[in-house]
N, C-alpha and C positions, 0 to 999 in steps of 0.2 A: 855041609848043610845039615849034618845030623844034630848039632846043638840047637840051631835055629828051629828045626822041626820039633825037637823035644820041648822047647819053650812054647811053641804054638800049641802043641798037643796038650800040655799041662794047663795052660791058661784057658784054652777053649773048653776043656772038660770042667775045670773048677769054677770059672767065672760066667759061663754061658754069655759071652760078650755079644753085644749088638754090632760092635766094630772091634777088630783086632788087627794091628799091624806089628810085625816083628821085623825090624830092619837091621841087617848086619852092617854095621858101620866100621868094621875092622879095617877096611881099605883106607880109611881116613887117618889111620894111626901107624906108628912105626912097628909093624908086625909083619911076619912073613906072608906072602900071597896066600889067598884062600883060607886065612885064619878065621876063627869064630870066637873072638875075644871081646868085642865091643858091640852092644846092641842097644837099639832104641825101641821101646815098647809103647805103643799107643793102644790103650784099652778103654772101651766104653762098656760098662756093665751095670745092670740094675742092682747088683750087690754092693755098689759104691754109694747108693742112696743113703744119705744121713751120716756118711763117714767122712772124716777129714782126710786130707791128702796123706798125712803121716800114717794113718791106719790103713789106707789103701796100699801104700807102698810096703808097709810091713806085711800085708797079706801076700803081695807078689814076691817079696823076698823069701817068705816062708815056703811058698810054692816052688820057688826056683833055687832053693838052698843047694841042691846037688850040683847044679850048673855053676853057681857062685863059688862053691867049694872046689870046683874043677877049673876049667879053662877060661870061664867068663871073668874078664877083668873089670869091665864097666857095663853098667846097666842104666840107661836113661829112661825114666818112667814118666809117662804122661797118662794119668788116669782120670776119667771123667764119668759123670752121670750122663744120661742121654740129654738132659736139659742143658748141661754145661757144654757138651759137645756141639749141640745145635747152636747155642749162643756163640761159640767160637767159629761158627761156620765150617765146622769139620776140618780145622786146620791147626797145626802146631808149628812153631818156629823151626827153621832148619838148624841142624846141629852145627856147631862151629868146627873148623878144622882143628886138628891136633896142634897143641901149642908146645909140645915137648918132643923129646926123642930126636930122630934123624930126619924128620920131614920138614 
C-alpha cells in the first residue's frame, strides 16, 4: 500500500482536489499478489478549470514521475473539473479486465 499512499499524498498536496480516488487495479492483471503496478486515478480539482485533458494528464504524470519510473506500470487517469464531475453524476466507467498475460 505504500505506492498507492504516495500517489494519494502527492495528488492531495498538489491538486487540492474536491474528490480523489486512487484505486489499485493490479489484481486485475497478471502480476504477483499484493502488487502495486496498475492504478486508476479519479481526480476533481479546481486546477483543471480551463485545461484540456492532455494538460491535466501531463500535470499528473509530472507529479507522479517517481512512481512511473519505478514499479507503476499503468496509470488510468480520469480528471475533471467540478462541473464536469457533477455532469457525469460522479461516475466513471469500470475498468476492463486484463486482456493479456496469464489471466
